[in-house]
Backbone bond lengths (Angstrom), bond angles and torsions (degrees), N, CA, C in turn:
res aa  C-N    CA-C-N  psi(-1)  N-CA   C-N-CA  omega(-1)  CA-C   N-CA-C  phi
1 M - - - 1.515 - - 1.552 111.91 -
2 A 1.365 113.40 128.97 1.458 119.29 -175.91 1.613 108.77 -90.01
3 Y 1.308 114.44 145.20 1.421 122.35 -179.07 1.519 110.65 -126.14
4 R 1.306 117.97 151.31 1.452 122.49 -177.82 1.659 107.65 -102.47
5 V 1.349 112.21 138.99 1.376 122.83 179.58 1.513 108.00 -115.15
6 H 1.408 116.07 126.78 1.401 123.82 172.41 1.512 114.21 -113.76
7 I 1.339 119.42 129.29 1.358 125.41 -178.26 1.477 111.69 -97.98
8 L 1.350 111.66 114.10 1.481 115.23 -167.98 1.523 117.24 -59.68
9 E 1.299 114.77 -42.10 1.478 125.00 178.99 1.432 119.36 -62.22
10 T 1.350 115.52 -42.52 1.402 123.75 -170.02 1.588 110.39 -108.74
11 A 1.338 117.77 -12.58 1.344 119.73 -172.85 1.543 120.60 62.82
12 E 1.396 110.05 12.14 1.443 115.64 174.54 1.606 112.67 -74.51
13 A 1.240 119.80 162.71 1.462 121.34 -176.27 1.561 103.39 -152.21
14 F 1.392 110.45 149.73 1.439 117.03 178.60 1.713 103.89 -156.85
15 V 1.297 109.40 165.87 1.438 119.11 -178.44 1.463 109.63 -107.11
16 V 1.353 117.93 137.82 1.381 122.32 178.49 1.501 106.79 -107.72
17 D 1.279 121.04 119.24 1.463 123.74 -173.16 1.589 106.71 -84.79
18 E 1.265 114.38 166.78 1.464 124.85 -177.06 1.544 102.66 -59.80
19 G 1.462 111.57 129.31 1.477 121.32 174.05 1.575 110.96 88.20
20 E 1.278 116.10 -8.45 1.602 114.85 -176.63 1.513 105.51 -93.90
21 S 1.397 110.79 152.10 1.393 123.43 167.83 1.591 108.81 -76.59
22 V 1.386 116.17 166.17 1.445 117.70 171.30 1.386 115.28 -60.56
23 L 1.367 113.27 -39.87 1.590 117.41 -178.73 1.502 112.15 -74.26
24 E 1.327 117.00 -32.78 1.465 112.26 -178.40 1.560 110.56 -73.76
25 A 1.400 116.93 -27.54 1.375 117.44 -179.99 1.560 107.38 -78.45
26 A 1.342 121.38 -36.38 1.456 125.73 174.00 1.582 109.82 -52.03
27 E 1.335 116.10 -52.37 1.404 124.53 -173.71 1.573 106.22 -63.80
28 R 1.274 118.07 -46.10 1.520 123.70 173.29 1.421 111.64 -51.03
29 S 1.348 119.08 -39.85 1.474 122.68 -170.28 1.619 108.23 -98.51
30 A 1.382 113.35 9.91 1.565 114.73 175.67 1.469 108.87 66.30
31 V 1.360 118.71 31.97 1.459 118.40 173.47 1.455 107.17 -108.29
32 K 1.359 114.94 130.83 1.452 118.38 -173.65 1.554 113.25 -90.08
33 L 1.296 113.54 118.90 1.555 120.03 173.48 1.559 108.51 -120.58
34 P 1.289 114.53 133.88 1.523 116.23 -179.96 1.566 108.07 -57.86
35 H 1.293 110.97 134.19 1.499 119.49 170.47 1.518 110.60 -164.85
36 E 1.371 110.67 164.60 1.477 118.13 178.32 1.549 110.55 -133.12
37 C 1.346 113.22 -82.40 1.475 121.55 -166.60 1.552 112.95 -70.59
38 T 1.262 113.01 -31.36 1.635 122.54 -178.03 1.508 110.39 62.72
39 F 1.390 122.12 11.07 1.368 126.06 172.86 1.447 117.41 -101.74
40 G 1.271 116.98 1.18 1.543 118.64 -174.39 1.482 112.26 79.92
41 G 1.422 121.41 14.51 1.360 119.98 -173.34 1.543 118.02 -109.41
42 C 1.359 113.40 -7.08 1.548 115.09 -179.56 1.528 110.94 -110.89
43 G 1.399 120.68 -31.02 1.454 119.50 177.91 1.455 112.24 89.55
44 T 1.310 123.71 4.50 1.487 130.76 -175.71 1.469 107.29 -64.80
45 C 1.385 112.37 -39.16 1.549 114.54 -175.03 1.469 115.17 -85.45
46 R 1.307 118.78 23.14 1.439 124.50 -174.70 1.558 111.00 -64.85
47 I 1.364 114.88 124.44 1.508 119.13 178.70 1.509 104.90 -122.48
48 K 1.275 114.83 171.64 1.580 119.75 177.00 1.461 103.78 -120.91
49 L 1.274 114.86 133.43 1.527 123.55 175.05 1.467 114.32 -85.89
50 E 1.376 118.45 100.42 1.437 122.42 178.59 1.616 109.13 -70.49
51 S 1.271 113.13 -32.93 1.479 119.81 174.10 1.331 109.91 -152.48
52 G 1.390 123.23 156.01 1.394 127.22 177.72 1.494 113.17 93.91
53 T 1.348 119.41 169.69 1.440 127.64 -175.88 1.491 111.61 -133.13
54 V 1.426 114.32 153.34 1.396 118.73 177.97 1.528 107.49 -129.49
55 R 1.346 113.18 171.50 1.478 119.09 170.06 1.447 109.01 -137.84
56 Y 1.367 120.85 165.32 1.411 126.54 179.99 1.575 107.17 -131.14
57 D 1.362 106.95 144.18 1.542 113.08 175.75 1.589 105.34 -69.69
58 E 1.303 116.62 -35.83 1.439 124.66 175.74 1.422 111.77 -145.15
59 F 1.347 122.32 122.93 1.502 125.36 178.86 1.403 109.73 -45.37
60 P 1.403 119.75 126.23 1.474 114.85 -175.84 1.527 111.25 -81.06
61 M 1.390 110.02 155.26 1.596 115.79 -169.88 1.477 105.62 -74.28
62 A 1.366 125.72 -24.37 1.526 119.04 -172.40 1.582 108.50 -98.48
63 L 1.289 118.49 22.58 1.419 123.26 173.02 1.546 107.74 -125.39
64 T 1.244 113.40 129.42 1.602 117.69 178.08 1.538 107.61 -93.40
65 P 1.361 115.81 156.81 1.482 120.45 172.83 1.488 110.07 -55.33
66 E 1.326 120.49 -33.88 1.482 125.27 -177.79 1.391 110.05 -66.35
67 E 1.393 121.77 -39.90 1.474 125.33 179.73 1.570 107.46 -68.84
68 A 1.317 111.72 -48.07 1.563 112.05 176.90 1.454 116.54 -56.87
69 E 1.334 116.67 -36.15 1.447 118.17 176.71 1.458 114.62 -68.64
70 Q 1.292 122.38 -23.98 1.471 131.78 177.40 1.479 110.93 -87.39
71 G 1.432 119.79 -0.71 1.360 123.45 175.74 1.368 116.58 98.68
72 Y 1.380 122.54 1.97 1.480 122.27 175.12 1.425 112.59 -75.22
73 A 1.396 118.18 157.84 1.418 123.02 174.97 1.639 105.02 -152.38
74 L 1.267 111.17 161.58 1.486 120.55 173.24 1.574 114.91 -98.62
75 A 1.173 115.14 109.11 1.538 119.35 -169.13 1.512 108.94 -56.66
76 C 1.304 121.68 -31.18 1.473 123.91 -168.75 1.553 106.33 -76.22
77 Q 1.407 117.81 -22.33 1.480 114.04 -175.32 1.631 110.54 -120.60
78 A 1.418 111.85 -10.86 1.469 111.92 179.11 1.524 117.23 -78.46
79 R 1.260 112.48 132.66 1.535 119.06 178.03 1.588 106.97 -115.92
80 P 1.189 114.56 120.82 1.512 124.20 -177.23 1.416 111.30 -53.50
81 T 1.287 118.87 138.15 1.557 124.41 161.58 1.511 111.20 -113.57
82 A 1.265 121.08 12.27 1.437 125.07 175.04 1.578 104.28 -170.12
83 D 1.378 115.28 170.90 1.413 120.44 177.66 1.507 103.49 -63.41
84 L 1.380 120.79 150.63 1.408 129.24 -171.78 1.561 112.40 -122.05
85 C 1.203 123.46 140.41 1.461 126.77 158.26 1.535 102.86 -117.76
86 I 1.325 110.73 124.46 1.499 114.85 -175.11 1.576 107.60 -126.00
87 S 1.348 114.42 154.94 1.433 125.65 172.20 1.508 108.69 -109.11
88 V 1.312 121.53 140.97 1.481 125.75 -177.88 1.522 103.76 -120.95
89 A 1.426 116.11 125.64 1.393 116.93 178.68 1.558 111.14 -53.65
90 S 1.318 112.43 138.62 1.558 117.59 -178.20 1.504 106.78 -124.70
91 S 1.284 114.55 166.07 1.400 123.97 -175.66 1.489 113.72 -157.67
92 R 1.375 117.93 148.57 1.487 112.77 -179.13 1.440 110.76 -74.39
93 Q 1.267 121.30 -3.80 1.510 129.17 -177.56 1.487 105.12 -69.78
94 T 1.268 117.94 144.25 1.488 123.14 171.26 1.573 99.52 -126.95
95 F 1.397 111.55 140.25 1.528 117.23 -171.39 1.516 102.22 -113.02
96 P 1.449 114.35 134.79 1.387 120.19 177.97 1.585 114.32 -65.92
97 E 1.197 119.08 149.67 1.492 118.76 177.02 1.478 112.04 -65.72
98 P 1.300 118.29 138.26 1.434 124.93 179.71 1.478 111.23 -71.91
99 R 1.315 119.28 148.17 1.448 119.81 178.12 1.582 101.31 -155.41
100 R 1.370 109.65 160.69 1.522 120.29 173.21 1.519 110.26 -91.71
101 M 1.300 110.74 140.78 1.582 120.75 -175.18 1.389 118.31 -151.38
102 P 1.220 121.63 148.12 1.562 113.52 178.05 1.461 112.72 -82.62
103 A 1.245 119.75 158.84 1.428 126.33 -179.35 1.628 111.22 -151.23
104 T 1.226 121.48 165.16 1.432 120.71 177.41 1.508 107.05 -130.47
105 I 1.344 118.41 152.27 1.417 122.24 173.10 1.550 111.40 -73.36
106 H 1.365 112.94 121.38 1.400 120.71 178.74 1.561 112.51 -86.87
107 R 1.307 113.06 -38.64 1.444 114.81 -171.63 1.537 108.05 -162.36
108 I 1.375 122.77 136.67 1.406 123.20 172.50 1.567 104.70 -128.76
109 A 1.180 116.90 133.13 1.548 123.44 -175.32 1.518 105.09 -152.71
110 A 1.363 111.80 160.88 1.501 121.00 -177.12 1.578 104.10 -98.04
111 F 1.320 119.27 124.29 1.468 123.53 168.04 1.534 112.22 -76.45
112 C 1.309 112.91 -45.43 1.579 121.87 172.71 1.422 104.21 -157.65
113 D 1.319 116.02 -172.46 1.422 126.02 -173.74 1.520 112.93 -43.37
114 D 1.397 123.07 -49.22 1.343 128.96 -160.63 1.541 113.47 -124.39
115 V 1.457 117.65 11.14 1.379 125.29 177.45 1.467 107.70 -127.95
116 I 1.432 119.72 126.06 1.387 129.25 174.89 1.592 112.32 -98.33
117 H 1.397 116.35 135.87 1.391 116.99 177.14 1.595 107.04 -97.48
118 L 1.299 115.58 108.65 1.551 116.54 -178.33 1.553 110.87 -108.39
119 T 1.309 116.19 128.38 1.454 115.84 177.36 1.573 107.43 -120.37
120 L 1.243 116.10 122.69 1.451 122.77 174.58 1.511 114.83 -100.96
121 A 1.335 115.08 142.22 1.426 124.33 175.51 1.450 109.39 -102.40
122 L 1.379 113.15 132.27 1.506 116.88 179.47 1.422 108.95 -109.38
123 P 1.354 123.14 160.94 1.436 125.66 178.19 1.611 112.39 -72.55
124 G 1.216 115.16 155.02 1.658 121.19 174.51 1.445 107.18 61.77
125 E 1.340 116.29 -134.96 1.502 125.51 -172.30 1.599 106.63 -85.89
126 G 1.230 121.87 7.57 1.484 117.89 176.60 1.410 112.23 87.94
127 L 1.310 115.37 -156.12 1.607 123.26 -166.15 1.439 107.41 -113.15
128 D 1.261 116.70 133.26 1.519 124.58 -179.87 1.541 102.60 -91.22
129 Y 1.380 120.59 111.89 1.370 128.51 179.77 1.525 117.47 -145.93
130 V 1.275 116.99 161.26 1.519 116.99 -179.92 1.548 104.39 -105.68
131 P 1.352 113.78 130.91 1.397 120.03 177.59 1.534 115.63 -46.01
132 G 1.293 120.14 128.30 1.460 120.16 -170.44 1.496 116.69 111.82
133 Q 1.359 116.03 -23.46 1.459 128.98 -178.99 1.576 108.37 -72.33
134 Y 1.321 115.51 170.28 1.472 119.33 174.82 1.524 111.79 -139.40
135 M 1.292 115.12 173.75 1.525 119.72 -175.26 1.626 108.53 -129.37
136 N 1.334 120.71 155.03 1.315 121.20 165.01 1.486 113.46 -101.37
137 V 1.371 116.58 131.81 1.337 117.55 169.90 1.656 113.03 -92.05
138 V 1.345 114.64 124.32 1.480 120.45 -171.50 1.550 105.17 -87.44
139 L 1.317 115.85 118.70 1.514 118.26 -179.56 1.593 103.60 -83.29
140 P 1.401 113.77 163.37 1.477 118.09 178.90 1.450 116.55 -48.05
141 D 1.340 119.95 -35.67 1.452 122.84 -177.37 1.446 113.42 -85.69
142 G 1.339 119.54 -1.08 1.446 119.83 177.93 1.534 113.47 106.38
143 E 1.315 111.90 -18.70 1.481 111.97 179.09 1.621 112.21 -72.05
144 T 1.330 113.19 159.47 1.446 113.44 -175.06 1.575 107.80 -124.30
145 R 1.337 116.97 157.11 1.420 125.90 162.31 1.539 111.82 -131.12
146 S 1.343 104.15 141.76 1.596 109.02 -172.54 1.506 113.32 -106.89
147 F 1.358 119.49 139.37 1.388 127.86 179.27 1.488 112.52 -142.64
148 S 1.349 118.08 135.97 1.451 117.63 177.73 1.464 114.63 -78.93
149 M 1.319 118.34 147.15 1.450 119.38 173.92 1.474 106.46 -66.14
150 A 1.309 109.94 139.61 1.521 116.59 -173.57 1.573 114.29 -112.72
151 S 1.339 113.84 15.87 1.436 118.16 173.79 1.600 105.74 -150.45
152 A 1.338 105.37 159.83 1.453 115.80 173.69 1.449 108.28 -68.71
153 R 1.402 115.21 158.59 1.557 116.70 -176.56 1.467 113.21 -68.83
154 A 1.218 117.54 126.69 1.511 123.52 178.98 1.581 110.84 -152.82
155 G 1.178 118.50 99.09 1.467 121.87 179.80 1.529 109.28 74.29
156 N 1.337 115.12 -148.90 1.423 126.88 -173.25 1.447 113.34 -104.86
157 L 1.340 125.26 7.78 1.399 129.88 177.70 1.498 111.82 -107.04
158 I 1.290 116.94 136.71 1.541 120.10 179.68 1.503 110.45 -135.77
159 D 1.314 115.51 129.12 1.492 121.24 -177.46 1.477 111.93 -93.58
160 F 1.376 115.70 145.61 1.521 124.65 171.80 1.448 111.73 -136.10
161 H 1.244 116.60 151.50 1.444 127.19 174.88 1.485 112.37 -110.90
162 V 1.357 115.05 114.32 1.351 124.53 -168.42 1.483 106.16 -109.35
163 R 1.368 117.61 118.99 1.399 117.97 172.35 1.410 111.13 -83.08
164 R 1.394 116.21 128.10 1.489 120.94 -176.89 1.457 113.64 -77.28
165 I 1.231 120.80 124.04 1.493 128.49 174.94 1.471 110.16 -95.39
166 P 1.384 122.51 110.70 1.432 118.39 178.93 1.517 114.17 -54.45
167 G 1.355 119.37 118.22 1.458 122.31 179.16 1.452 111.03 86.35
168 G 1.324 119.05 3.33 1.396 122.21 -177.32 1.509 114.23 -70.06
169 R 1.319 113.39 138.11 1.598 115.53 -173.19 1.465 112.49 -62.94
170 Y 1.319 116.99 -29.75 1.432 119.81 -175.44 1.626 109.78 -90.47
171 T 1.317 112.38 -59.27 1.464 117.39 -172.30 1.546 112.21 -69.93
172 D 1.349 116.02 -39.03 1.420 115.46 -177.31 1.563 116.28 -91.20
173 Q 1.422 112.96 -38.06 1.447 116.72 -176.99 1.427 110.97 -85.87
174 W 1.520 122.09 -68.50 1.357 120.57 -174.38 1.540 112.78 -69.29
175 L 1.301 119.37 -51.80 1.431 120.01 -174.06 1.603 108.05 -69.93
176 G 1.291 115.89 -28.60 1.604 117.06 -179.89 1.462 109.62 -68.01
177 Q 1.312 118.61 -20.98 1.523 125.31 178.62 1.442 112.40 -95.99
178 A 1.223 125.96 -11.78 1.429 135.17 -168.67 1.575 101.34 -85.42
179 S 1.338 114.34 158.25 1.496 129.30 177.02 1.575 113.94 -148.90
180 A 1.212 112.82 174.02 1.476 119.00 173.83 1.436 112.90 -51.73
181 G 1.268 118.86 126.79 1.574 120.12 179.98 1.529 111.26 96.96
182 T 1.263 123.04 -7.86 1.431 126.22 -179.69 1.509 110.19 -67.93
183 P 1.298 126.52 114.02 1.373 124.81 -179.95 1.702 116.34 -64.68
184 V 1.173 113.53 149.76 1.501 118.30 178.34 1.569 106.39 -146.77
185 E 1.264 113.42 154.46 1.479 124.00 174.19 1.516 111.15 -108.23
186 I 1.259 120.17 129.18 1.453 120.00 -178.08 1.525 106.79 -126.28
187 E 1.474 110.63 159.34 1.395 118.57 168.72 1.441 107.71 -123.40
188 A 1.356 117.53 128.12 1.458 122.38 -171.35 1.514 110.62 -173.05
189 P 1.421 119.94 159.08 1.490 121.02 0.64 1.618 107.97 -91.41
190 L 1.373 110.15 156.70 1.575 114.72 -178.11 1.438 103.18 -134.23
191 G 1.425 116.05 154.84 1.380 128.02 174.12 1.540 108.41 97.49
192 V 1.378 111.23 169.04 1.467 123.36 177.62 1.375 116.68 -131.54
193 F 1.360 117.66 15.53 1.529 120.18 172.49 1.429 105.26 -75.39
194 S 1.402 113.46 129.23 1.525 121.45 -174.67 1.482 109.18 -170.47
195 Y 1.326 108.66 171.38 1.573 117.13 -178.15 1.580 108.62 -79.24
196 H 1.267 116.68 134.09 1.498 121.74 -177.28 1.651 100.91 -108.12
197 E 1.256 115.37 92.53 1.546 121.62 -179.36 1.576 108.37 -69.24
198 E 1.358 119.86 -23.46 1.448 118.24 -175.89 1.514 109.20 -72.98
199 D 1.344 122.57 -15.24 1.433 117.59 177.55 1.463 117.00 -70.20
200 W 1.401 120.13 -34.50 1.402 123.46 179.02 1.449 115.49 49.61
201 R 1.418 114.67 53.68 1.451 123.16 -177.82 1.531 107.05 -127.37
202 P 1.211 119.20 153.46 1.580 121.40 172.25 1.473 106.25 -53.98
203 L 1.320 119.89 141.61 1.467 123.21 -177.69 1.523 110.70 -106.38
204 I 1.398 111.56 129.74 1.405 118.09 174.55 1.607 101.19 -114.19
205 M 1.343 118.70 123.15 1.395 125.71 -177.42 1.418 112.68 -115.15
206 M 1.294 123.19 121.19 1.486 126.05 -178.77 1.401 112.82 -119.26
207 A 1.412 122.87 124.18 1.495 126.05 -178.91 1.533 105.34 -134.68
208 T 1.208 108.30 147.49 1.598 118.05 162.44 1.413 111.68 -124.16
209 G 1.387 116.43 146.33 1.339 120.94 176.54 1.514 119.71 60.09
210 T 1.299 122.64 -132.41 1.410 126.89 176.07 1.565 110.45 -86.53
211 G 1.320 119.79 7.63 1.414 126.77 166.84 1.471 110.51 -66.04
212 I 1.203 117.33 -6.59 1.629 127.47 -179.39 1.485 105.13 -69.03
213 A 1.611 116.89 -26.54 1.434 117.19 -168.22 1.483 114.43 -62.83
214 P 1.402 119.97 -55.18 1.477 121.74 -178.48 1.507 108.40 -58.21
215 I 1.321 115.14 -42.87 1.580 117.81 -175.59 1.524 106.24 -60.72
216 K 1.392 118.25 -42.39 1.307 120.88 -174.91 1.680 112.40 -62.68
217 A 1.390 108.79 -37.29 1.405 115.23 179.03 1.550 111.25 -64.52
218 I 1.341 115.11 -44.19 1.459 123.13 178.25 1.546 111.68 -60.52
219 L 1.274 113.82 -43.87 1.530 114.94 -174.82 1.673 107.45 -77.86
220 E 1.241 116.66 -27.36 1.428 117.34 171.89 1.405 116.62 -60.12
221 S 1.383 112.92 -39.12 1.520 121.77 174.30 1.582 110.89 -65.66
222 L 1.335 121.06 -18.53 1.445 121.75 -178.99 1.478 115.14 -99.04
223 L 1.372 117.42 -2.49 1.413 122.66 -176.11 1.541 106.83 -65.24
224 D 1.353 111.12 129.14 1.533 123.18 176.31 1.524 110.51 67.85
225 N 1.333 114.16 13.01 1.603 116.84 175.14 1.569 110.83 -83.62
226 E 1.260 114.94 117.77 1.422 123.65 177.53 1.553 112.72 -57.18
227 E 1.319 117.37 -22.37 1.469 124.04 -178.05 1.505 110.45 -90.77
228 C 1.300 121.89 1.18 1.400 124.87 -174.11 1.583 108.12 -70.30
229 P 1.353 119.97 130.13 1.378 119.37 176.70 1.580 108.81 -85.11
230 P 1.358 120.58 176.11 1.451 119.76 177.30 1.483 116.37 -63.44
231 V 1.300 115.90 137.12 1.397 118.86 -169.73 1.481 109.04 -126.04
232 T 1.404 119.38 130.94 1.360 127.76 171.57 1.608 105.67 -123.26
233 L 1.392 113.16 128.07 1.368 124.90 -178.36 1.605 113.01 -113.78
234 Y 1.300 115.58 117.10 1.441 118.72 172.22 1.418 110.58 -107.24
235 W 1.394 117.47 122.11 1.387 119.57 177.65 1.526 114.15 -118.73
236 G 1.357 123.38 119.09 1.397 126.31 -172.73 1.625 104.85 -100.16
237 M 1.359 108.26 131.60 1.526 117.11 171.39 1.489 106.32 -144.93
238 R 1.319 118.03 179.20 1.462 117.95 -171.88 1.585 104.46 -92.96
239 T 1.313 121.09 -51.96 1.599 117.98 -178.67 1.389 109.57 -123.23
240 E 1.328 113.25 170.22 1.476 118.31 177.99 1.532 116.16 -62.11
241 A 1.381 116.85 -35.28 1.410 125.17 171.03 1.602 115.08 -53.68
242 D 1.361 115.32 -29.85 1.424 123.32 179.34 1.528 116.18 -69.53
243 L 1.328 115.37 -19.23 1.397 120.70 -174.00 1.405 113.10 -77.96
244 Y 1.346 121.37 66.66 1.319 126.24 -168.44 1.554 118.58 -71.55
245 L 1.243 113.79 -8.57 1.531 118.13 178.94 1.544 111.94 -118.22
246 R 1.393 116.96 11.68 1.380 121.63 -177.01 1.476 113.13 -47.10
247 D 1.363 116.78 -59.72 1.438 119.14 -172.79 1.468 110.06 -59.58
248 E 1.345 118.56 -42.85 1.450 115.15 -176.79 1.471 115.55 -66.73
249 I 1.458 115.24 -35.48 1.415 114.86 -179.78 1.479 110.99 -75.42
250 E 1.279 120.87 -25.89 1.567 120.18 172.73 1.483 109.29 -69.86
251 S 1.289 118.75 -24.27 1.485 119.91 -179.98 1.537 114.23 -71.85
252 W 1.464 113.49 -9.48 1.459 115.68 -176.92 1.582 109.21 -83.61
253 A 1.330 115.06 -8.03 1.451 117.34 173.64 1.626 114.23 -50.44
254 G 1.326 113.26 127.96 1.463 111.17 -179.27 1.630 113.92 95.43
255 R 1.366 110.45 -20.76 1.462 117.33 179.64 1.600 111.17 -108.00
256 L 1.182 115.45 -11.94 1.487 127.15 169.94 1.439 111.30 -121.83
257 Y 1.421 114.10 135.17 1.484 121.86 -168.70 1.591 107.48 -66.31
258 E 1.345 111.96 126.03 1.512 119.74 178.27 1.588 110.48 43.35
259 F 1.299 112.35 53.03 1.516 113.77 -175.83 1.536 110.78 -82.17
260 N 1.330 112.70 135.15 1.429 123.54 -179.74 1.509 106.44 -126.81
261 F 1.424 118.35 122.38 1.495 119.37 178.00 1.476 107.35 -113.82
262 V 1.372 111.88 127.09 1.449 118.77 -176.82 1.556 113.73 -122.29
263 P 1.377 118.45 89.74 1.367 116.81 177.84 1.584 111.83 -72.38
264 V 1.411 114.06 138.22 1.491 112.56 -177.19 1.548 105.50 -127.78
265 L 1.331 121.65 128.84 1.433 127.44 -176.24 1.424 109.44 -109.13
266 S 1.470 118.36 130.66 1.420 125.92 176.58 1.538 114.08 -84.91
267 R 1.471 113.78 -19.91 1.413 116.55 -175.91 1.586 105.83 -138.56
268 A 1.242 114.06 51.09 1.535 120.29 -176.16 1.426 109.01 -70.88
269 G 1.467 113.28 146.05 1.432 123.06 174.72 1.450 113.96 -75.08
270 A 1.335 115.48 175.36 1.555 117.26 -178.57 1.480 110.55 -66.30
271 D 1.350 123.59 -27.56 1.489 125.67 179.25 1.491 115.17 -74.60
272 W 1.287 118.56 -15.88 1.566 120.14 -173.68 1.498 110.67 -69.15
273 Q 1.372 114.66 119.64 1.432 119.38 -175.96 1.609 109.62 -95.83
274 G 1.327 117.77 0.43 1.457 118.94 -174.16 1.587 111.56 -94.59
275 R 1.302 116.53 -152.29 1.456 122.04 -174.14 1.500 110.41 -81.24
276 R 1.363 115.82 148.91 1.435 115.33 177.84 1.603 105.68 -129.52
277 G 1.331 113.88 153.57 1.351 124.42 -179.93 1.428 121.71 111.48
278 Y 1.354 126.50 -122.22 1.449 122.43 176.03 1.536 107.66 -133.70
279 V 1.324 112.33 156.80 1.472 118.75 -169.77 1.432 111.15 -64.86
280 Q 1.412 121.00 -39.02 1.541 118.95 -178.58 1.518 108.75 -66.16
281 Q 1.336 125.66 -24.84 1.414 124.98 177.19 1.446 110.09 -80.42
282 A 1.333 120.69 -31.71 1.474 122.92 178.88 1.532 107.06 -72.56
283 V 1.316 120.94 -34.93 1.493 114.58 175.92 1.380 112.52 -64.25
284 L 1.379 119.87 -44.19 1.492 120.81 179.73 1.536 115.12 -60.94
285 E 1.459 116.37 -34.47 1.318 119.97 176.25 1.431 114.80 -66.46
286 D 1.294 121.47 -28.47 1.425 128.57 -175.83 1.511 112.72 -92.41
287 H 1.374 124.00 -21.52 1.462 123.94 -172.09 1.447 108.77 -134.43
288 A 1.387 117.25 113.12 1.350 121.18 176.69 1.526 115.29 -73.59
289 D 1.269 116.28 -31.63 1.494 131.66 -176.89 1.535 110.41 -123.80
290 L 1.303 117.24 114.82 1.524 120.79 -177.13 1.647 107.65 -115.58
291 S 1.202 114.59 17.23 1.499 113.50 -175.08 1.614 114.40 -75.69
292 E 1.262 116.59 -10.56 1.496 120.80 179.73 1.448 117.12 -107.80
293 H 1.346 120.07 8.13 1.462 122.78 -177.49 1.418 114.75 -106.48
294 A 1.322 120.96 160.99 1.387 126.58 168.54 1.479 106.59 -111.15
295 F 1.383 120.22 144.02 1.348 132.88 -165.18 1.546 119.46 -122.30
296 Y 1.219 120.13 124.44 1.574 122.52 -176.81 1.531 102.39 -122.82
297 L 1.411 117.89 117.67 1.275 128.54 -173.80 1.527 109.89 -116.41
298 C 1.297 116.44 123.78 1.548 115.04 -179.48 1.578 111.72 -149.88
299 G 1.300 115.82 123.55 1.486 118.20 -174.13 1.482 109.99 152.52
300 A 1.417 111.83 -147.48 1.425 123.73 -177.29 1.446 116.26 -51.58
301 P 1.237 129.57 130.85 1.461 123.27 177.94 1.419 113.81 -55.94
302 E 1.323 119.50 -37.64 1.470 118.67 -176.58 1.493 111.01 -70.59
303 M 1.407 120.64 -33.59 1.422 116.79 172.58 1.384 114.09 -64.72
304 I 1.321 120.90 -32.37 1.505 125.55 -173.78 1.619 106.58 -73.43
305 R 1.358 113.83 -42.71 1.471 114.32 175.90 1.479 114.85 -64.52
306 Q 1.360 120.57 -38.27 1.460 122.84 -178.91 1.519 109.01 -77.72
307 A 1.291 121.66 -26.43 1.443 123.63 -177.01 1.571 103.16 -76.14
308 K 1.367 123.00 -43.25 1.381 123.80 -175.36 1.493 108.45 -54.66
309 S 1.291 112.03 -50.63 1.543 117.27 -174.33 1.377 107.38 -67.00
310 L 1.344 126.96 -42.73 1.472 125.66 -171.43 1.536 108.09 -75.77
311 L 1.369 118.14 -31.44 1.457 120.45 178.36 1.565 107.34 -67.96
312 A 1.365 118.01 -44.71 1.423 119.98 -178.53 1.489 113.47 -63.67
313 E 1.318 116.39 -32.92 1.564 120.78 177.26 1.599 107.43 -65.39
314 R 1.342 119.17 -32.55 1.562 125.60 -179.58 1.325 110.81 -88.52
315 G 1.416 122.19 11.94 1.516 122.04 173.86 1.450 116.80 89.14
316 A 1.325 120.73 9.14 1.394 122.22 179.23 1.508 114.45 -67.99
317 S 1.361 122.50 141.99 1.437 129.21 -178.48 1.465 108.08 -80.25
318 L 1.362 115.19 118.06 1.496 117.21 178.86 1.441 107.93 -77.47
319 D 1.286 125.07 -10.78 1.440 124.09 168.45 1.428 110.46 -69.93
320 H 1.281 123.40 -16.51 1.622 127.03 179.07 1.436 108.28 -117.63
321 L 1.253 120.60 36.69 1.436 122.84 175.15 1.514 113.70 -119.93
322 Y 1.263 118.64 119.33 1.509 119.74 -172.74 1.565 106.94 -122.28
323 A 1.303 113.33 131.88 1.607 115.97 -173.38 1.486 104.54 -129.57
324 D 1.370 113.69 151.61 1.304 125.49 168.49 1.642 106.33 -136.53
325 S 1.341 110.43 96.59 1.495 115.76 176.05 1.450 114.98 -68.52
326 F 1.356 114.85 86.87 1.459 120.41 -157.57 1.487 119.44 -57.19
327 T 1.407 110.43 -54.32 1.432 118.21 -176.58 1.513 109.36 -66.51
328 F 1.309 117.87 -61.06 1.384 125.67 -172.29 1.520 107.09 -64.02
329 Q 1.273 125.28 -51.74 1.455 124.45 -173.43 1.446 112.39 -57.91
330 H 1.419 116.47 -43.82 1.513 116.79 -172.53 1.521 108.37 -80.98
331 A 1.330 122.58 -18.05 1.404 120.21 175.37 1.589 108.72 -72.09
332 L 1.425 110.55 -40.70 1.440 114.07 178.59 1.452 111.26 -66.03
333 A 1.317 115.11 -43.05 1.593 117.39 -177.82 1.591 105.77 -59.12
334 A 1.249 116.43 -42.34 1.490 117.35 -177.69 1.557 111.36 -61.43
335 A 1.404 107.56 -36.50 1.598 110.18 176.94 1.473 114.93 -64.91
């Protein structure tokens, strides 16, 4: 049976045929909906059901039960069981069209044992992108690897944080043999993870591992900005030695409004005087009421799933929660 879908914000409408997902039908009808992985792993295609119901062949990883209870769905996996009226998250932000372009490796260095600092040089004035977005590196055989831009736009150099995978085909084999001047092909910019200035809420940013990269790019874009709201950044790593950006992040004090940096270690040594455990728990320990904040989550999929549920229980508005399931999403996007 076919069902009709109406988009509240744009008044667009399309029909979903039997067996189709909402996203598949939208694409067939040339209606644009935000999406990336199409496997239910990233959450980019999250919509809100204003009316109607959907089902899933398998409940998607990037949607929590709490979100589903509040009427949210993932368009790439949702199959209507009635006519739908949906809302699609909007932003004042406009995203440049992605394109393929040549680049060269400007510098490769080690941040710490398992994180590589990669800087690419692009031709001309560089790449037009929104802080929070990512790029695909196109390997010689056509396969891709995805990495978030780790700096705000400035000239033709762009930084990336690459987690080293022992024995990994890209990080150990190809990148391990590359050097300054090595040519690469990239596809960029990609993704819709970005700062929503229209929210005007205190920011709580939560990152694990190299999920700090797009968060860093966003916060760099807010340095010395008089419109910047209060910012608290929680960064989860295993040990103190893994906090490869600690000094740089601490230097932002005074340049971001009411900035508070909270590193959280899951395997801290005996000498560590800071927070221990996991970032999602640290946020709950510090905030009894989360109803007035906006949230930016980037990192391990399990952290994001747990954080969404815990934040919702503490009163967080899911309308103001933005997530980039870093490892899982980018692996799927590359596939």
